[in-house]
N, C-alpha and C positions, 0 to 999 in steps of 0.2 A: 092472632090468638090474644086474648085479653090476659094481662098480667095482674096478679093480686097485689094490692098495695099494703105494705107493712109499715107501721109507724115505729120509729125507735123511740126510747124514752126521751132523748134530747129533742127530737122533732116535736113531741107532744109539748114539752116545756116551752120551746121557742114559739110554737103556734099559739099557745095560751098567753105567753108574754106579749105577743103582738096584738092579741085581742084585748088584753088589759090596757096596753098602751092606747090603742084606738078608743077604748071606752073612756079614758081620761082626757084625751086630747082632741077627739074628733066626734062626729055625730053618729047616731045609730045607722044612718045610711051608709057611712064609711065602713062601719063594722060589717054591715050586710054586703057591701061591695067586695071586701076582702074575703069574706066566707065564700061568696059566689065565685070569685076569681080562683080561689084555691080549689074549690069543688070542680070547676070547669077544667082547670089545668090538670087535675088528677085524672079525670076521665079521658082526656086526650093522652096523657102519659101512659095510662094503662093499656091503651091501644097502640101507641107509638113510643115505646120506652127509650129509644135512642135519639129523641129529638133534642135533648139537652146537650150543651157543649161538654166535651170530654176534658176533664182537668188532667193536665200533664202531670205524670209522676204520682198520681193519686190512686192507683190501682183500680181503674174502671170507674171512679166516681165522676158523676156528671152534675151539672147545675143548669138551672133554668130560671129565668126572671118570672116572678109570679105576678106582680102588680106595680105598675108605674115605676119600674126599675128601682124600687125601694126594698123590695123583699125578694130574695132569691131562695130557691129550694136546691139543696144538695141531696142527691140520691145515688143509689147503686143499683144496677140491674143484675138480677140473679137469674140468667137465662134458663138454666136447667130446671129450676123450681118454678119458673114463670112467675117471679115475684119482682117487685120494685120496693127497695127498702128506702124510706124517707129518713135521711140522716139529720138534717137540720134546716131550719128556716133562718136565713141571715138578713138582717136589716142592714142595708148598705151605708146607713148613717153611722154605724158602729165602727170602731177602730178595727181595721183589718188584721192587726196583730193578734186579735183574740179569735180569729177564724181558724180553728183547728178541727180537722176532721180526718 
């Protein structure tokens, strides 16, 4: 069964921030690669919502690496509603003390 993908406000901001960073620091090809990688991962995730590693003590929150181990997606599965809520995109170069979800 395919799950619906729901974007949280923070996930949208994080995604746009990553695109802006890529736009400043990298090529258009890198931006397209990132967009494609996210799109492809979300398709897989909608069909297999439990592929991400379960975060201990985080009430069912999971994470999955998106691209080159630099960007991770934190999400939550809502099995009754058949939804996947995208919580945030995390750049692994950032200080982990700011990773709150």
